[in-house]
N, C-alpha and C positions, 0 to 999 in steps of 0.2 A: 219136309213141310207139309204132302196130300194128306198127312195125316189129321193133321191139326184143320184143314178146311175138309175132309170129312164129313170130322163134327161138328166140325162148322156148322154143316148144311144143315146135318143132320136134327139140330139140337133150334134149328131157324136164323142161328144169327151170321145173319151176311150183312152190316153194313155199310159196304162196298156201292150194295145195292143202291142204296140208296141211297146216299152221296152220286151216282150215277142219273140219278131219276130231277137232282137241282138246275135249278135252272141256267145259270149260271156254267154247271160245268156239259152239261146238255146242247148249249147253246156254243162252246168253244169249241165238246169234239164232230157238234154239225157243220160247225165252219172249217172244221178240218178235212169231214168230209168231202165236202162244197168245191174246196181249193182240189183235192186228188183228182176231183172229179170235172172239174173247168175246162172249157174245151170239147169237152169226149161226148160220146154220144150214146146213149147207156140203147144195150146193157154193156155194163162199163168191166164186167170180166170177174175171174174167179178172184177171191178173197179168201181169207185165213186166217180165223179169229182162235188166237193162242191162246188157253184157258182161259174161257168161252167163260166160263160158270155159269149163272144163268140165265145163259143167251140174250141179254138185250143190245148189244150192240150187233151181235150180228142180224139177232129181226131190222135191225135198225135199216145194217146195211141192206141187204136183201126187199126192203121196201124199199128202198131205192134204186133198186135192180141193180144190184153185184150180185153173180152166183159164188153162194158162203156156203164155209162149211167151218165149223166151228166146232174145238176139241177140247175137250177139261177127260181130266183126270177122273173125277169124284161124279157118281153114277143118278145122286138125289142131283144133283146141281144141271146133270143131262138131259132128267125128268120134267125137270120146273121148266130148258129152257127149248123144250120141243113141245110140252105145253101149251106156252106163250109164245111159239109161232104155228101153232095151229090157230091159237087165239087169235094173233096178228091175220091168220090168211096169210103166212106168206112159207113158201119152202125153205127151207136149211137143211146143211147135211151136218149131222153132229154125230161127231167120231170121239167113244169114251177109247185114249190115249193119253200117253206122259206125254211132256210135250220137247224130252229130250232125248226122247226116240219116237219121230213122228214117221219116219219109215215103215219100223212096225207097228204104228196104228192105222198104218195103209192110208193117209188123209190123200196121198194124192205127188204135185206139181206143178211148177205152169201160173202157181198165186202173182197178181199183180199185187195185190196190196195184204199183206200181213198185221197183223192189231196184237197189240199188246196193253191190252191195263188195265196190267198189274199180279200178271204173272210172272215174267223171266226177272222184275226184281228180288224178288224171296228168295231165288235158287241159292248156290255156294257157285267160286267163278268157273266151275267143273260144269257147272249142271248147264252155265251163259254159253259158252263155250259151244255146249256138246247140240244147241239151241243151235246156234249160228252152226255149224253142221250139216244141224237136219236141213 
């Protein structure tokens, strides 16, 4: 699957990022973040964005005062994410790695929030179990 994403990022075909910008999707995800933050004071703690791609949701969480680590296997996606975070003026730690072997990528542990907006569903059953173990 990562080969497909590498190719799509290389040619600039990332329709999932466009759908993330749609008002309805953004409102739903913002409401989900609101529920997670309800009754708590910032900073909210560490969050892990699995398959962060171009970093849209990692950056949004960082704006909301989460300490975010985004992990993705596609180098070009991570370059885009780093550029976006810099332009947004937020700090996000982006790590290149496979979400099925997070320990090898040294993303750390102790996350209060795990995000998956489209990464795990595309994996095989064995890969999904590996993500869960990690």
